[in-house]
N, C-alpha and C positions, 0 to 999 in steps of 0.2 A: 430490536435496540444496537443496530450496527453504528461499528465507530472503527475508523481507518484515519490513521494522524502520523507525520512526517516532518523531518528535518532538516535543513543543511549546516554541516559545522566545518569545522576546521578539517579540511581536507579529508571529507567522508559524507554523506547523508545518510540517512536511517528512517526507516517507515517502520507502523507499530499496526496490527491490527488485531480486533477480536475474532476469536476462535468458535463462534456459536455457529451452527446451522439450524435456524429454526423456520418454521411455519407457523402461521396465527400465535396460539397458546401454548405450540409444543416445539421443544426444544430434541430434536434428533440427533446432534452430536457434540459435544465442546472442544473437538480439537482440528475444525477446518482450517485449512491451511490458505488463507484469503493474498497470501502475496506469493506473487511467482516468479521466477528467474527469468528472465529473458534470453539473457546471454552471460558473458562471463562477467560483465561490468554492467546489468542491469536489471532493476525490480521491478515490476508492476504490482501496485496492491489496487484492490479494488473491492466496491461494497455495493450492494444492489440486489437486485432480482438474483437470486442461488442459478437459475438457469444462465441465463444474461450473462454473468458474470463468470461463471465457468467457460462458456463456450465464447463469450468476444475473449477473455484473457487467452486461451489457449489458443485462439486463430491470429492473434497481434503474437505469439510467442513465435508459430510457425512460420509468418510473414517474415517475420525480422530473421531467422533461421535461414529463409529461401533467398532474402536477400542476401546474406551472406557467403551461401552458396554457390550464389550466379555471381556475384561480382570479386569474391574474393577479400571483401574488407567490410565491416560491420558497420552497421547506420552508428551514427555518433545517435546520444542522450536527446539532443533536440531534433533529431532526423524521424526515431523512433516516436517522439512525444506527436510530432507532426502528422506522422503515418497514422497512429492514431487517432487523433483527434479529423484528420480526412477521413475515417471508415465511421466515424460515429456521425460525422456529419451526413456523409453518403446513406447510412443506415437511417436517418431521421426524416428524412422524405420518404419513406418506403416502409419499412418493419423497424423502428427503434429498438435499440442495447437500453433498459433500464438499470445503468452502469454508472456510477462514477470511479474516477481513476486516479491516481498518485502514481506518477512514472518518475522513478529519479534513475540517475547512471553516474558513472564516472567516467570522464575522458582525460585522456593525457592534457591535450592542447588545455583545457577551458576547466580540469578538475569537476566536483561534483555538483549536479545539480538536482532538481525538484521540480515537474509540472504538475500542475493541478488540471485536470481535465473532467468537465461535468459530462451529464446525460446528454445535454444540447451542444454537443460540443466546444463550450468555453474552454481554450487553452490559454494559461497563463504561467511563465516561471513565477516559483513561490520559492521563500526563504524557510517557511512553514506554511502547511496547509492541512485540512481534517475534512472531512466526509462523516456524516451520519448524525445521531442523537449526540453521542460522547462528542461531536466537534466545537458544541456549545462551550462545554467545559473545558477539552483540550487547548481550543483555540487562547481562553482567556488565561489559564495557564501559562501558555507559552507566550502570549501579549506581555505577561507580566517578568517572566522569567527568561525567555529568550534572547540571545545576544551573538551578534557574528564573531567565528571566530571560536566558537564553543568546542571545546574538547570532546573524545567520546565518554570521557568519566562524566562530565557536566550534562550532556545532551542525554546520557541512560539516566541521570539522576532526575533530571527534569521530565523524561519519559515516565518514570516509576512516579512523579507527582502528578504527572494528567493521568494514569492508570487508577490513582488512588483516588483521583476525584470524580472518575467516573464510576468506578463501584461505590463513591457514598452518596451522590447526586441523584443517579437513575435510577426511577422506580425499578424498572427491570432492565441492572445493568451484567455485561456479559462477565464472567468471572475469570475468563483467560484470555490471554493475549501472546502473541508471537511479534519480538521483535526482531529486524535483519537491518544488514548494515550493508552499506557497499562503497568503497573505498578503492586506492590502486592496488590493494592485494586483492580483486575483485569482490562479486555479490556473496553474500552467505548470511546464514543464519545466527545471531548472538543470541539468543535466550528465548526462555518462555517464563512467563508471570502468568500462574498455573494458582488458583483457589478449589479447585475441582477436577479430578480427572474420570475417562470415561473408565466405566466397571469392562475388566479384562470378558473378552469372548467367550461363553461355555466352551467346555472341550467337546469335540466333533462324535 
């Protein structure tokens, strides 16, 4: 019952993901961070098969870093999105990754942007997007309440409405969510929305 969604506001972009690691009917952990920092001003949020999700996002992160190391300049958000789309398209004909991605970033020239990339390598630049079962409710809430030029406070309020709707509507809803934001000051964690916590590890 994964859920990843995001939106673009006035000078920033925000992405949200559930933090449940599940297999079949089992919950392995409830604090899995599914939003990876690509570089100082980019985030990639992914849903899909856990192995593919982790391996693919790490692969993209390392290649973005490699490009910066080799050329001395970072990829723009659009270039990173197109690179990600290209890797998915190449893998599609060999051994496809079952992973859906929301890639967001902030560029000095163009400001914040959000890209929707699904497992069959469809790429779209969007103002708001979502993946997973929670997308049915997150998208409907964003369709109703989203407007261009939202402030951070308005965006976080809308995110909380989406989370509340997901928790109340899904039969098996993920309890915890992580919220991350990217703007001119960089990519960073904004908050967690927790309803349960993993028990601390027993002493060794």
